[in-house]
C-alpha positions as CSV (number, residue, x, y, z in Angstrom):
1,M,-1.7,10.4,20.9
2,T,0.2,8.5,18.2
3,Q,0.0,9.5,14.9
4,G,-0.4,7.3,11.7
5,A,0.8,8.0,8.5
6,L,-0.3,7.4,5.0
7,C,2.0,7.3,1.8
8,L,0.6,7.0,-1.6
9,V,3.0,4.7,-3.7
10,G,3.1,4.0,-7.2
11,F,3.8,0.2,-7.5
12,G,1.9,-1.0,-10.6
13,P,1.7,-2.1,-13.5
14,G,5.0,-3.2,-14.1
15,H,8.2,-5.3,-13.0
16,G,8.9,-4.6,-9.4
17,E,12.7,-3.6,-10.5
18,H,11.1,-0.5,-11.8
19,L,9.9,0.6,-8.2
20,T,11.7,3.8,-7.1
21,I,13.9,3.7,-4.1
22,R,11.4,6.0,-2.1
23,A,8.5,3.4,-3.0
24,R,10.4,0.6,-1.8
25,E,11.4,2.5,1.5
26,A,7.5,3.4,1.8
27,I,6.4,-0.1,1.4
28,R,9.2,-1.2,4.0
29,E,8.1,1.3,6.5
30,A,4.2,0.5,6.1
31,E,2.6,-1.7,8.8
32,V,-0.3,-2.0,6.2
33,V,-0.1,-2.1,2.4
34,V,-3.3,-1.3,0.7
35,G,-3.7,-2.1,-3.3
36,Y,-5.2,-3.7,-6.2
37,R,-4.8,-7.3,-6.0
38,T,-3.0,-7.8,-9.4
39,Y,-0.6,-4.9,-8.4
40,I,-0.2,-6.1,-4.8
41,D,1.2,-9.4,-6.4
42,L,3.8,-7.6,-8.1
43,V,5.4,-6.4,-4.8
44,A,4.6,-9.5,-2.9
45,D,8.4,-10.0,-1.9
46,L,8.2,-6.9,0.0
47,L,5.1,-7.6,2.0
48,E,6.4,-10.2,4.6
49,G,5.1,-9.4,8.2
50,K,2.7,-6.7,6.9
51,E,-1.2,-6.4,6.9
52,V,-2.2,-6.3,3.2
53,V,-5.4,-5.4,1.9
54,S,-6.0,-6.2,-1.6
55,T,-9.2,-5.8,-3.7
56,G,-10.3,-6.3,-7.1
57,M,-10.8,-3.7,-10.0
58,T,-13.3,-1.2,-9.4
59,E,-13.1,-1.3,-5.8
60,E,-11.0,1.8,-5.4
61,I,-13.2,3.6,-2.7
62,E,-13.1,0.4,-0.3
63,R,-9.1,0.5,-0.9
64,A,-8.9,4.2,0.0
65,R,-11.4,3.8,3.2
66,A,-9.0,0.9,4.3
67,A,-6.0,3.1,3.9
68,V,-7.1,6.0,5.6
69,E,-8.8,4.1,8.5
70,A,-5.1,2.5,9.1
71,A,-3.6,5.9,9.3
72,R,-6.3,7.0,11.6
73,A,-5.7,4.3,13.9
74,A,-2.1,5.3,14.3
75,I,-0.7,2.9,11.7
76,R,1.9,3.5,9.0
77,A,0.2,2.6,5.9
78,A,1.3,2.6,2.0
79,A,-1.4,2.6,-0.5
80,H,-1.2,2.1,-4.2
81,A,-1.9,5.4,-5.7
82,M,-5.6,5.1,-7.1
83,E,-6.4,6.3,-10.5
């Protein structure tokens, strides 16, 4: 059985140039990126070819479920670390 992975990444708020090297790597390695719509927009240049799941404010539970489901489906997922 292939194993998925879930990496929690901090990528907002703030300018993309403030992302750590490891955050960039996690997003680059991910097949699915899950996050708050406003923060997803901040890293749009890193998302080409990826499945993106973005939701609005107060939808943290839905984002968490989407990230866990992707990892369970043997997909490498990166999710914005949720408050």
